[in-house]
Structures are given as C-alpha cells and as structure tokens.
C-alpha positions as a LaTeX table, in Angstrom:
\begin{tabular}{lrrr}
\hline
Residue & $x$ (\AA) & $y$ (\AA) & $z$ (\AA) \\
\hline
Met1 & 0.00 & 0.00 & 0.00 \\
Ala2 & 1.81 & 3.12 & $-1.23$ \\
Ala3 & $-0.28$ & 5.72 & 0.59 \\
Gln4 & $-0.12$ & 5.06 & 4.31 \\
Leu5 & $-0.38$ & 6.63 & 7.74 \\
Leu6 & 2.98 & 5.97 & 9.40 \\
Arg7 & 2.65 & 7.40 & 12.90 \\
Leu8 & 0.24 & 9.10 & 15.29 \\
Asp9 & 1.54 & 11.48 & 17.96 \\
Ala10 & $-0.79$ & 12.83 & 20.65 \\
Glu11 & $-0.32$ & 15.02 & 23.70 \\
Asn12 & $-3.01$ & 15.66 & 26.31 \\
Phe13 & $-5.85$ & 14.15 & 24.26 \\
Arg14 & $-8.01$ & 12.37 & 26.82 \\
Ser15 & $-5.75$ & 9.72 & 28.42 \\
Leu16 & $-3.06$ & 10.16 & 25.74 \\
Arg17 & $-0.74$ & 12.48 & 27.66 \\
Asp18 & 2.28 & 11.84 & 25.43 \\
Val19 & 2.24 & 8.94 & 22.98 \\
Ser20 & 3.90 & 8.18 & 19.66 \\
Ile21 & 2.35 & 5.17 & 17.96 \\
Pro22 & 3.84 & 3.55 & 14.83 \\
Leu23 & 1.20 & 2.35 & 12.38 \\
Gly24 & 1.45 & $-0.33$ & 9.73 \\
Asp25 & $-0.97$ & $-1.98$ & 7.34 \\
Leu26 & $-2.47$ & $-3.78$ & 10.34 \\
Thr27 & $-1.98$ & $-2.41$ & 13.85 \\
Val28 & $-3.65$ & $-4.08$ & 16.83 \\
Leu29 & $-3.83$ & $-2.31$ & 20.19 \\
Val30 & $-4.03$ & $-4.87$ & 23.00 \\
Gly31 & $-4.61$ & $-4.18$ & 26.68 \\
Pro32 & $-7.23$ & $-4.35$ & 29.44 \\
Asn33 & $-10.20$ & $-2.02$ & 29.60 \\
Gly34 & $-9.43$ & 1.58 & 30.50 \\
Val35 & $-5.87$ & 1.86 & 29.22 \\
Gly36 & $-6.71$ & 4.22 & 26.35 \\
Lys37 & $-7.14$ & 1.98 & 23.30 \\
Ser38 & $-10.46$ & 3.62 & 22.43 \\
Asn39 & $-8.95$ & 7.07 & 22.86 \\
Val40 & $-6.47$ & 6.33 & 20.07 \\
Leu41 & $-9.42$ & 5.60 & 17.79 \\
Lys42 & $-11.20$ & 8.73 & 19.05 \\
Val43 & $-8.33$ & 10.89 & 17.82 \\
Phe44 & $-9.24$ & 9.90 & 14.26 \\
Ser45 & $-12.97$ & 10.45 & 14.86 \\
Phe46 & $-12.12$ & 13.93 & 16.12 \\
Leu47 & $-10.03$ & 14.75 & 13.04 \\
Ala48 & $-12.74$ & 13.43 & 10.71 \\
Asp49 & $-15.36$ & 15.58 & 12.48 \\
Ile50 & $-13.11$ & 18.63 & 12.13 \\
Ile51 & $-13.12$ & 18.13 & 8.36 \\
Arg52 & $-16.89$ & 17.58 & 8.22 \\
Thr53 & $-17.97$ & 20.33 & 10.63 \\
Asp54 & $-14.85$ & 22.42 & 11.49 \\
Leu55 & $-12.80$ & 22.68 & 14.68 \\
Gln56 & $-15.14$ & 24.52 & 17.05 \\
Pro57 & $-18.21$ & 22.30 & 16.39 \\
Ala58 & $-16.04$ & 19.17 & 16.72 \\
Leu59 & $-14.85$ & 20.37 & 20.14 \\
Glu60 & $-18.30$ & 21.46 & 21.30 \\
Ser61 & $-19.89$ & 18.15 & 20.33 \\
Arg62 & $-17.45$ & 16.49 & 22.76 \\
Gly63 & $-18.17$ & 18.89 & 25.63 \\
Gly64 & $-15.42$ & 21.42 & 24.94 \\
Phe65 & $-11.70$ & 21.60 & 25.62 \\
Asp66 & $-11.94$ & 20.41 & 29.25 \\
Glu67 & $-13.67$ & 17.19 & 28.22 \\
Val68 & $-11.21$ & 16.41 & 25.43 \\
Ala69 & $-7.97$ & 17.34 & 27.25 \\
Phe70 & $-6.07$ & 15.04 & 29.64 \\
Trp71 & $-7.80$ & 14.61 & 33.00 \\
Gly72 & $-4.88$ & 13.25 & 35.02 \\
Gly73 & $-2.06$ & 14.98 & 36.85 \\
Glu74 & $-2.19$ & 17.75 & 39.42 \\
Lys75 & $-3.09$ & 20.58 & 37.03 \\
Pro76 & $-5.27$ & 20.64 & 33.92 \\
Pro77 & $-3.30$ & 21.04 & 30.69 \\
Thr78 & $-3.36$ & 24.31 & 28.77 \\
Ser79 & $-2.87$ & 22.69 & 25.37 \\
Leu80 & $-3.42$ & 19.50 & 23.41 \\
Lys81 & $-1.62$ & 18.37 & 20.27 \\
Ile82 & $-2.21$ & 15.85 & 17.51 \\
Gly83 & 0.41 & 14.97 & 14.89 \\
Leu84 & 0.26 & 12.69 & 11.85 \\
Thr85 & 3.09 & 11.37 & 9.69 \\
Ala86 & 2.03 & 9.81 & 6.38 \\
Thr87 & 2.83 & 9.13 & 2.74 \\
Trp88 & $-0.43$ & 10.44 & 1.34 \\
Thr89 & 0.58 & 12.96 & $-1.30$ \\
Thr90 & 2.15 & 12.24 & $-4.68$ \\
Asn91 & 5.82 & 12.92 & $-3.93$ \\
Ser92 & 6.02 & 11.81 & $-0.31$ \\
Thr93 & 8.11 & 8.82 & 0.78 \\
Val94 & 8.88 & 7.09 & 4.07 \\
Asn95 & 12.10 & 9.15 & 4.25 \\
Ala96 & 10.38 & 12.40 & 3.16 \\
Pro97 & 6.85 & 12.02 & 4.55 \\
Asp98 & 3.89 & 14.37 & 4.85 \\
Asn99 & 3.38 & 15.87 & 8.30 \\
Tyr100 & 0.32 & 17.43 & 9.88 \\
Glu101 & 0.20 & 18.95 & 13.35 \\
Leu102 & $-2.73$ & 20.53 & 15.23 \\
Thr103 & $-2.24$ & 22.36 & 18.53 \\
Ile104 & $-5.14$ & 23.78 & 20.55 \\
Arg105 & $-4.23$ & 26.12 & 23.39 \\
Arg106 & $-6.45$ & 27.45 & 26.14 \\
Arg107 & $-5.60$ & 30.77 & 27.76 \\
Ala108 & $-7.30$ & 32.08 & 30.90 \\
Phe109 & $-8.32$ & 35.72 & 31.36 \\
Pro110 & $-9.52$ & 37.26 & 34.64 \\
Gly111 & $-13.26$ & 37.79 & 34.69 \\
Glu112 & $-15.07$ & 40.90 & 35.86 \\
Arg113 & $-15.41$ & 41.33 & 39.63 \\
Gly114 & $-17.63$ & 38.57 & 40.97 \\
Gln115 & $-17.41$ & 36.57 & 37.76 \\
Ser116 & $-15.46$ & 33.42 & 37.04 \\
Arg117 & $-12.40$ & 33.36 & 34.79 \\
Arg118 & $-12.87$ & 33.43 & 31.03 \\
Tyr119 & $-11.05$ & 31.11 & 28.67 \\
Ile120 & $-10.15$ & 31.69 & 25.05 \\
Leu121 & $-9.01$ & 28.99 & 22.66 \\
Phe122 & $-6.29$ & 29.37 & 20.04 \\
Arg123 & $-5.34$ & 26.88 & 17.36 \\
Gln124 & $-2.17$ & 26.42 & 15.36 \\
Glu125 & $-1.69$ & 24.03 & 12.46 \\
Lys126 & 1.24 & 22.97 & 10.38 \\
Phe127 & 1.30 & 21.04 & 7.10 \\
Val128 & 4.61 & 19.92 & 5.58 \\
Phe129 & 4.57 & 18.30 & 2.13 \\
Lys130 & 7.26 & 16.93 & $-0.12$ \\
Arg131 & 6.69 & 18.22 & $-3.65$ \\
Thr132 & 9.36 & 17.48 & $-6.28$ \\
Arg133 & 13.04 & 16.66 & $-6.08$ \\
Gly134 & 14.70 & 18.98 & $-3.59$ \\
Arg135 & 11.57 & 21.07 & $-3.04$ \\
Gly136 & 9.03 & 21.19 & $-0.26$ \\
Arg137 & 6.02 & 23.13 & 0.94 \\
Arg138 & 5.01 & 24.22 & 4.42 \\
Ile139 & 1.63 & 25.67 & 5.37 \\
Thr140 & 1.25 & 27.19 & 8.83 \\
Val141 & $-2.06$ & 28.35 & 10.28 \\
Ser142 & $-2.18$ & 30.72 & 13.23 \\
Gly143 & $-4.75$ & 33.30 & 14.29 \\
Glu144 & $-6.59$ & 34.47 & 11.20 \\
Gln145 & $-3.86$ & 33.74 & 8.70 \\
Ala146 & $-2.53$ & 30.75 & 6.78 \\
Thr147 & 0.98 & 31.14 & 5.35 \\
Val148 & 2.17 & 29.02 & 2.41 \\
Thr149 & 5.95 & 28.76 & 2.14 \\
Asp150 & 7.83 & 26.99 & $-0.66$ \\
Thr151 & 11.40 & 25.84 & $-0.02$ \\
Gln152 & 14.25 & 24.34 & $-2.01$ \\
Asn153 & 17.41 & 22.99 & $-0.37$ \\
Asp154 & 16.23 & 24.53 & 2.94 \\
Arg155 & 15.97 & 27.95 & 1.25 \\
Arg156 & 12.69 & 29.86 & 1.07 \\
Thr157 & 11.66 & 30.40 & $-2.55$ \\
Gly158 & 8.18 & 31.90 & $-2.15$ \\
Glu159 & 5.51 & 32.84 & 0.37 \\
Ser160 & 1.84 & 33.83 & 0.30 \\
Asn161 & $-0.80$ & 34.53 & 2.94 \\
Ile162 & $-4.48$ & 33.58 & 3.03 \\
Gly163 & $-7.14$ & 34.75 & 5.47 \\
Ile164 & $-8.90$ & 32.15 & 7.65 \\
Ser165 & $-11.47$ & 32.34 & 10.44 \\
Lys166 & $-10.03$ & 32.39 & 13.93 \\
Leu167 & $-11.14$ & 28.92 & 15.08 \\
Ser168 & $-11.48$ & 27.27 & 11.69 \\
Ser169 & $-9.21$ & 24.40 & 10.79 \\
Gly170 & $-7.00$ & 24.22 & 7.77 \\
Leu171 & $-8.24$ & 20.66 & 7.27 \\
Ser172 & $-11.76$ & 21.96 & 6.65 \\
Thr173 & $-11.03$ & 25.21 & 4.82 \\
Leu174 & $-7.69$ & 24.99 & 2.98 \\
Pro175 & $-8.74$ & 22.41 & 0.37 \\
Arg176 & $-10.23$ & 25.42 & $-1.44$ \\
Leu177 & $-6.68$ & 26.73 & $-2.06$ \\
Ala178 & $-5.44$ & 26.79 & $-5.63$ \\
Arg179 & $-3.20$ & 23.92 & $-6.68$ \\
Thr180 & $-0.23$ & 26.29 & $-6.82$ \\
Glu181 & $-0.83$ & 27.25 & $-3.17$ \\
Gly182 & $-1.05$ & 23.72 & $-1.76$ \\
Gly183 & $-4.73$ & 22.99 & $-2.27$ \\
Ala184 & $-4.06$ & 19.61 & $-3.89$ \\
Glu185 & $-1.90$ & 18.40 & $-1.02$ \\
Val186 & $-4.29$ & 19.56 & 1.72 \\
Thr187 & $-7.20$ & 18.04 & $-0.20$ \\
Ser188 & $-5.39$ & 14.69 & $-0.34$ \\
Val189 & $-4.86$ & 14.67 & 3.44 \\
Ala190 & $-8.40$ & 15.88 & 4.18 \\
Arg191 & $-9.98$ & 13.35 & 1.82 \\
Arg192 & $-8.20$ & 10.45 & 3.48 \\
Leu193 & $-9.03$ & 11.59 & 7.00 \\
Ser194 & $-12.67$ & 12.30 & 6.16 \\
Ser195 & $-13.06$ & 8.82 & 4.66 \\
Leu196 & $-11.81$ & 7.01 & 7.74 \\
Arg197 & $-14.27$ & 4.76 & 9.52 \\
Val198 & $-14.44$ & 3.88 & 13.22 \\
Phe199 & $-16.41$ & 0.63 & 13.10 \\
Asp200 & $-18.30$ & $-0.87$ & 16.01 \\
Val201 & $-21.26$ & $-3.16$ & 15.28 \\
Asp202 & $-24.50$ & $-2.03$ & 16.95 \\
Val203 & $-26.06$ & $-5.48$ & 17.11 \\
Asp204 & $-29.62$ & $-4.25$ & 17.72 \\
Ala205 & $-29.43$ & $-1.89$ & 14.71 \\
Ala206 & $-27.69$ & $-4.46$ & 12.50 \\
Arg207 & $-30.43$ & $-7.05$ & 13.13 \\
Arg208 & $-33.12$ & $-4.86$ & 11.61 \\
Pro209 & $-34.15$ & $-4.77$ & 7.93 \\
Ser210 & $-32.47$ & $-2.00$ & 5.97 \\
Arg211 & $-33.53$ & 0.08 & 3.01 \\
Ala212 & $-32.50$ & $-1.30$ & $-0.38$ \\
His213 & $-30.20$ & 0.83 & $-2.51$ \\
Tyr214 & $-29.77$ & $-1.57$ & $-5.45$ \\
Gly215 & $-26.22$ & $-0.95$ & $-6.62$ \\
Ala216 & $-25.82$ & 2.56 & $-5.23$ \\
Asn217 & $-22.23$ & 1.66 & $-4.24$ \\
Asn218 & $-23.03$ & 2.43 & $-0.62$ \\
Gln219 & $-20.59$ & 1.85 & 2.23 \\
Leu220 & $-21.24$ & $-0.24$ & 5.28 \\
Ala221 & $-22.37$ & 2.13 & 8.05 \\
Pro222 & $-19.94$ & 2.58 & 10.99 \\
Asp223 & $-22.41$ & 0.76 & 13.27 \\
Ala224 & $-23.50$ & $-1.75$ & 10.56 \\
Arg225 & $-27.11$ & $-0.54$ & 10.69 \\
Asn226 & $-27.39$ & $-1.18$ & 6.94 \\
Leu227 & $-25.94$ & $-4.69$ & 7.21 \\
Ala228 & $-28.83$ & $-6.37$ & 5.36 \\
Asp229 & $-28.56$ & $-4.08$ & 2.34 \\
Phe230 & $-24.76$ & $-4.27$ & 2.32 \\
Leu231 & $-24.73$ & $-8.08$ & 2.47 \\
Phe232 & $-27.23$ & $-8.13$ & $-0.38$ \\
Glu233 & $-24.88$ & $-5.93$ & $-2.46$ \\
Leu234 & $-21.96$ & $-8.26$ & $-1.69$ \\
Ser235 & $-24.06$ & $-11.27$ & $-2.73$ \\
Gln236 & $-24.21$ & $-9.88$ & $-6.27$ \\
Asp237 & $-20.52$ & $-10.72$ & $-6.69$ \\
Gly238 & $-20.49$ & $-14.50$ & $-6.77$ \\
Asp239 & $-16.81$ & $-14.97$ & $-5.95$ \\
Val240 & $-16.84$ & $-12.55$ & $-3.00$ \\
Trp241 & $-20.09$ & $-14.00$ & $-1.70$ \\
Asp242 & $-18.87$ & $-17.59$ & $-1.91$ \\
Arg243 & $-15.76$ & $-16.71$ & 0.12 \\
Leu244 & $-17.72$ & $-14.73$ & 2.73 \\
Leu245 & $-20.25$ & $-17.53$ & 3.10 \\
Ala246 & $-17.47$ & $-20.13$ & 3.45 \\
Asp247 & $-15.92$ & $-18.01$ & 6.22 \\
Ala248 & $-19.23$ & $-17.69$ & 8.05 \\
Arg249 & $-19.82$ & $-21.45$ & 7.83 \\
Ser250 & $-16.34$ & $-22.18$ & 9.18 \\
Val251 & $-17.26$ & $-20.37$ & 12.40 \\
Leu252 & $-20.99$ & $-21.21$ & 12.39 \\
Pro253 & $-21.08$ & $-24.90$ & 11.38 \\
Gln254 & $-24.89$ & $-24.98$ & 11.66 \\
Leu255 & $-25.23$ & $-22.34$ & 8.91 \\
Arg256 & $-26.32$ & $-23.67$ & 5.50 \\
Ala257 & $-27.10$ & $-20.47$ & 3.60 \\
Ile258 & $-27.79$ & $-16.74$ & 3.87 \\
Glu259 & $-30.82$ & $-15.54$ & 1.95 \\
Phe260 & $-32.70$ & $-12.26$ & 1.60 \\
Ala261 & $-36.35$ & $-11.30$ & 1.78 \\
Met262 & $-37.76$ & $-8.12$ & 0.21 \\
Ser263 & $-40.69$ & $-6.17$ & 1.56 \\
Gly264 & $-42.39$ & $-3.35$ & $-0.35$ \\
Gly265 & $-43.88$ & $-0.06$ & 0.77 \\
Ser266 & $-42.73$ & 3.52 & 0.38 \\
Ala267 & $-39.20$ & 2.08 & 0.08 \\
Asp268 & $-38.08$ & $-1.51$ & $-0.40$ \\
Glu269 & $-36.49$ & $-3.11$ & 2.65 \\
Ile270 & $-34.18$ & $-6.10$ & 2.81 \\
Thr271 & $-34.18$ & $-8.68$ & 5.60 \\
Val272 & $-31.41$ & $-11.23$ & 6.16 \\
Ile273 & $-32.61$ & $-14.82$ & 6.54 \\
Leu274 & $-30.37$ & $-17.59$ & 7.85 \\
Gln275 & $-30.94$ & $-21.19$ & 6.78 \\
Glu276 & $-29.62$ & $-23.45$ & 9.55 \\
Lys277 & $-29.15$ & $-27.20$ & 9.78 \\
Gly278 & $-31.71$ & $-29.13$ & 11.81 \\
Leu279 & $-34.31$ & $-26.34$ & 11.93 \\
Arg280 & $-37.73$ & $-26.64$ & 10.28 \\
Arg281 & $-37.92$ & $-22.92$ & 9.59 \\
Pro282 & $-35.46$ & $-20.16$ & 8.62 \\
Thr283 & $-34.02$ & $-17.78$ & 11.20 \\
Pro284 & $-34.41$ & $-14.02$ & 10.58 \\
Leu285 & $-31.29$ & $-12.08$ & 11.54 \\
Ala286 & $-33.44$ & $-10.37$ & 14.20 \\
Asp287 & $-33.52$ & $-13.71$ & 16.05 \\
Ala288 & $-29.87$ & $-14.64$ & 15.50 \\
Ser289 & $-27.34$ & $-14.69$ & 18.34 \\
Tyr290 & $-25.27$ & $-11.65$ & 19.31 \\
Gly291 & $-22.07$ & $-13.33$ & 18.12 \\
Thr292 & $-23.59$ & $-14.32$ & 14.78 \\
Val293 & $-24.62$ & $-10.72$ & 14.02 \\
Arg294 & $-21.21$ & $-9.38$ & 15.01 \\
Leu295 & $-19.43$ & $-11.98$ & 12.90 \\
Leu296 & $-21.50$ & $-11.13$ & 9.81 \\
Gly297 & $-20.90$ & $-7.42$ & 10.40 \\
Leu298 & $-17.14$ & $-7.91$ & 10.61 \\
Leu299 & $-17.03$ & $-10.17$ & 7.55 \\
Ala300 & $-19.03$ & $-7.58$ & 5.59 \\
Leu301 & $-16.49$ & $-4.94$ & 6.63 \\
Leu302 & $-13.51$ & $-7.10$ & 5.68 \\
Tyr303 & $-14.97$ & $-7.89$ & 2.24 \\
Asp304 & $-15.94$ & $-4.26$ & 1.49 \\
Pro305 & $-14.84$ & $-3.61$ & $-2.12$ \\
His306 & $-14.59$ & 0.15 & $-1.48$ \\
Pro307 & $-12.88$ & 0.48 & 1.93 \\
Ala308 & $-11.92$ & 3.65 & 3.75 \\
Ala309 & $-8.29$ & 4.78 & 3.73 \\
Leu310 & $-8.15$ & 3.89 & 7.43 \\
Thr311 & $-10.55$ & 1.58 & 9.24 \\
Cys312 & $-10.61$ & 1.53 & 13.05 \\
Val313 & $-12.42$ & $-1.30$ & 14.85 \\
Glu314 & $-13.41$ & $-1.26$ & 18.53 \\
Glu315 & $-12.93$ & $-4.48$ & 20.56 \\
Ile316 & $-12.94$ & $-6.61$ & 17.45 \\
Asp317 & $-13.18$ & $-9.94$ & 19.29 \\
His318 & $-16.15$ & $-8.93$ & 21.47 \\
Gly319 & $-18.88$ & $-11.59$ & 21.40 \\
Leu320 & $-16.94$ & $-13.96$ & 19.14 \\
His321 & $-16.04$ & $-17.58$ & 19.91 \\
Pro322 & $-12.26$ & $-18.17$ & 20.16 \\
Gln323 & $-12.43$ & $-20.41$ & 17.10 \\
Ala324 & $-13.23$ & $-17.31$ & 15.03 \\
Leu325 & $-9.98$ & $-15.55$ & 15.93 \\
Glu326 & $-7.70$ & $-17.41$ & 13.52 \\
Leu327 & $-10.01$ & $-16.62$ & 10.62 \\
Leu328 & $-10.38$ & $-13.02$ & 11.77 \\
Val329 & $-6.63$ & $-12.41$ & 11.78 \\
Glu330 & $-6.24$ & $-13.95$ & 8.31 \\
Arg331 & $-9.01$ & $-11.80$ & 6.86 \\
Leu332 & $-7.68$ & $-8.67$ & 8.56 \\
Arg333 & $-4.30$ & $-9.20$ & 6.94 \\
Glu334 & $-5.92$ & $-9.66$ & 3.53 \\
Ala335 & $-8.15$ & $-6.58$ & 3.94 \\
Ser336 & $-5.19$ & $-4.48$ & 5.16 \\
Arg337 & $-3.65$ & $-4.72$ & 1.70 \\
Arg338 & $-6.49$ & $-2.42$ & 0.52 \\
Ser339 & $-7.16$ & $-0.34$ & 3.64 \\
Gln340 & $-5.10$ & 0.33 & 6.74 \\
Phe341 & $-6.61$ & $-1.25$ & 9.85 \\
Leu342 & $-6.24$ & $-0.03$ & 13.43 \\
Val343 & $-7.89$ & $-2.49$ & 15.79 \\
Ala344 & $-8.48$ & $-2.57$ & 19.56 \\
Thr345 & $-8.75$ & $-5.77$ & 21.62 \\
His346 & $-8.27$ & $-6.96$ & 25.21 \\
Ser347 & $-7.82$ & $-10.58$ & 24.18 \\
Pro348 & $-4.44$ & $-12.29$ & 24.72 \\
Ala349 & $-5.83$ & $-15.14$ & 22.59 \\
Leu350 & $-6.06$ & $-12.74$ & 19.64 \\
Ala351 & $-2.66$ & $-11.22$ & 20.44 \\
Asp352 & $-1.10$ & $-14.69$ & 20.37 \\
Arg353 & $-2.04$ & $-14.96$ & 16.69 \\
Leu354 & $-0.35$ & $-11.71$ & 15.68 \\
Arg355 & 3.12 & $-10.88$ & 14.45 \\
Pro356 & 5.26 & $-8.56$ & 16.60 \\
Glu357 & 5.08 & $-5.78$ & 13.99 \\
Glu358 & 1.26 & $-5.91$ & 14.14 \\
Leu359 & 0.96 & $-5.68$ & 17.93 \\
Ile360 & 0.97 & $-2.62$ & 20.20 \\
Ile361 & 0.81 & $-3.32$ & 23.96 \\
Cys362 & $-1.14$ & $-0.66$ & 25.91 \\
Glu363 & $-0.91$ & 0.11 & 29.62 \\
Arg364 & $-1.75$ & 3.00 & 31.97 \\
Asp365 & 0.41 & 4.69 & 34.61 \\
Ala366 & $-0.46$ & 5.79 & 38.14 \\
Glu367 & $-1.54$ & 9.27 & 36.99 \\
Gly368 & $-4.05$ & 7.93 & 34.47 \\
Ala369 & $-1.90$ & 8.43 & 31.39 \\
Ser370 & $-1.86$ & 5.81 & 28.65 \\
Val371 & 1.52 & 4.18 & 27.99 \\
Ile372 & 1.40 & 3.28 & 24.30 \\
Pro373 & 3.38 & 1.38 & 23.18 \\
Ala374 & 4.26 & $-0.10$ & 26.57 \\
Leu375 & 6.80 & $-2.41$ & 24.95 \\
Thr376 & 8.99 & $-1.70$ & 21.93 \\
Arg377 & 8.87 & $-3.63$ & 18.68 \\
Asp378 & 12.32 & $-5.07$ & 19.48 \\
Ile379 & 10.92 & $-6.57$ & 22.69 \\
Met380 & 7.93 & $-7.92$ & 20.77 \\
Arg381 & 10.26 & $-9.65$ & 18.31 \\
Ala382 & 12.21 & $-11.10$ & 21.23 \\
Ala383 & 8.90 & $-12.35$ & 22.64 \\
Arg384 & 8.20 & $-14.17$ & 19.40 \\
Asp385 & 11.65 & $-15.73$ & 19.43 \\
Ala386 & 11.10 & $-16.79$ & 23.05 \\
Gly387 & 7.80 & $-18.45$ & 22.15 \\
Leu388 & 5.60 & $-16.00$ & 24.09 \\
Ile389 & 3.74 & $-14.94$ & 20.96 \\
Asp390 & 2.04 & $-17.54$ & 18.76 \\
Ala391 & 1.26 & $-19.56$ & 21.89 \\
Pro392 & $-0.79$ & $-22.74$ & 21.48 \\
Glu393 & $-4.33$ & $-22.12$ & 20.27 \\
Gly394 & $-6.87$ & $-21.90$ & 23.06 \\
Thr395 & $-4.41$ & $-20.55$ & 25.64 \\
Asn396 & $-6.01$ & $-19.46$ & 28.90 \\
Gln397 & $-3.13$ & $-17.16$ & 29.84 \\
Ser398 & $-4.41$ & $-13.96$ & 31.44 \\
Tyr399 & $-3.53$ & $-10.58$ & 30.01 \\
Thr400 & $-1.56$ & $-9.74$ & 33.18 \\
Asp401 & 0.55 & $-12.89$ & 32.87 \\
Phe402 & 0.99 & $-12.24$ & 29.15 \\
Val403 & 2.41 & $-8.73$ & 29.71 \\
Thr404 & 4.46 & $-9.88$ & 32.69 \\
Asp405 & 6.15 & $-12.50$ & 30.54 \\
Leu406 & 6.87 & $-9.93$ & 27.84 \\
Ser407 & 8.18 & $-7.39$ & 30.37 \\
Arg408 & 10.84 & $-9.86$ & 31.51 \\
Leu409 & 12.41 & $-9.40$ & 28.11 \\
Ala410 & 12.77 & $-5.64$ & 28.56 \\
Pro411 & 16.33 & $-4.37$ & 29.16 \\
Glu412 & 17.18 & $-3.30$ & 32.70 \\
\hline
\end{tabular}
C-alpha cells in the first residue's frame, strides 16, 4: 500500500498524555479495559469531524476543551496536540513524509469582579509536504492567517498569505486553495481523513431490515445498521459471496445459507434470513445470536470492495467464539492490503495470533496516562523468538501474565 499513515503522535488528548504510535498496514492495540485503546481511535474520529464540521463544532460536540484534554495529573493542561506522519501525497516517501500537526491552546483571562475566569481557545496548524526533487512546501495556520511557504534545499523560494477564520481548521477550509498554493496536497490529506471509519457493530441496529439501494455503491455504516442491504450488495458478486459464506460457515457450522427477503412499501427493505441445519424454519437475523450478528458485520467490513483509507475497529473480538480468531486475523491481513486497519482488543488469545510488527501493547500509569506502546517492537520480536507470541491455540493465559512474561524481556 503506497499511501499510508505511518505514525500518530498525541499530547493531552483524553488519556493520551504523550504517545507516539507507529502504524502499519495492520496495527492491533491490546490491553485491558481503561488503558486508552479507544482514545487512540477517538483521535481519528475527532479529526474526521473537524473536516466535516470544522474545529469549534467538533470540540463542542465532545463537551469542549476540558472534556477532550487530559484529565490526570495535578493541574489541567493548557494545550493538546495531535500529529500525523504519512505518505499520502504524490511525492512523499517514508524518508520524506507528509506531516500534519494541530495544537489547541487554552488561555485564561480574569473575569469581571464577581465573575469566574474566562477562557479563550487558540489553534495552530502545520502542514509539511514533499513536492518534487529537492523542493518542499510548508503551510502554517495561526490566528486568522494561513501562510504558504515553498522551499528548495532549505531555502525559502516563495511565500503567500491567506485569510482564515479564527477557530477554523486548515483541514476543513484549505482544500479550497489553488493547486499552486497547496490545495491539492491539503485536499489529499483531508480526503483520506474524512473517509476514515471507526467501526463498532451495533447489534440491535444491524439485526433490523435496511432500506434497499440496489447498486448505489453504498458503504457499510460505521455501526452496521445497513448490514442487510450491504450483504445483499456483496451477494451480487459470486466470488466474494462464496468466500464470505465459506468463512461464516467455518465459524458457524450450523449455517447452511444466507438468503434475503424483500418487503415493499414507500421504500423496499431487505431482511437477512439464515438457513440453519436441523431447523424446520429459517431464522431471521433479528432472532440470531449476538455473536452471529457481530461476525457477519465484521465479515461484511472485511470484504468491502470500497474500503476507507483507514478503518478503526473497537474491541474486534467482542462476542466472538475463540475459534473465530484465527479466521479473523487472516481476513484482517488480507483486507489491510487495501485499507489500513487499526484495531483494539483486550484478548491475549487474539494477540497470540499476531506478528510482533502488528501488535501494540497498551498500559496505563499511576496518573491515568496511557503508555502506548508499553513495549517496543524489538521486545515484541524477542517475545516471538522466546515463544511467548504464537502460543498454542486456546491458551487461557491472562492478560496480566501475558504482559508480565513480555516485560521480563525488557532491558534493565
């Protein structure tokens, strides 16, 4: 995959006080509940909302700066920062990547007598793009001005200024720049971030019939509420459908077939019907088990022919039988050739099936800050060589014991 997000840096975003997380085609965050795995995924939701609605609405929808900023420590932080390193634009490489950095600062001002203090927010942004051989472009956003600077061999060759609203984000407004001013590069970054998907199956919503779109090239909803319609679309491709159905049967041995029922009205609706061995009547998806619905939702995601640039999945193993994990890892690796995957899990059984370069161990310190990664990739490779990763299938090793064993490999 040529275009790729290489690293996420975050300071004072929820529990992420200071983390730098390397990202590959498939990155799996593993750790117990409450260590900050979901907050890593929420960084990307926040950035996507900034593009869709702008910075101030994205903050307000989350309760404002105080709700988004780090809660731990003795004093509340006065700033939060998010940084991305990627190879998203045409001339970028791993050695000369694109960089984006957003800083939000909060400054206190004394209130009138008898009134509480007032706070004002400031934002700063920085885009750095590789253009052609020996040339680069930097866009900085501060106050009500965006400055575009072209450089060659570390020498400034041109500069222009553009007006911007005080709390607007360059991600949401600068794609309107002309190509010669960096509009193409910013658009490329914004398009990829806006297309990202944080996926978490809402089983109750996914069980229900969904409106038929009949080849409208629709995406699977982030909560899989349109699962019936999306599965129907996938069933139109015989090869894809045969493979998906074979996967479902490998985990659900009682499953014979997946069929669809149409109901008319103001808009056609599609219902998923399961044909199961030993039953006299079919099973509507509304009556299927929690794990069955989640499995079908995940398989639909992994077979999506038009995936997002980055797909994040919450607690991917939740509700699934351990026998599904081997298949899940295989399909994740296949899907990650088309879309980057960032996955959260608390299952050592899933972690045991991963390669060291796919695994990020997450912990939390005494002040409530996430420690991510808690162990380096070198230690993870040593764990593989020591036989601590790729343990026998069905291991009952607890997460605590798993991390303890890995920690013994850390240098003194």
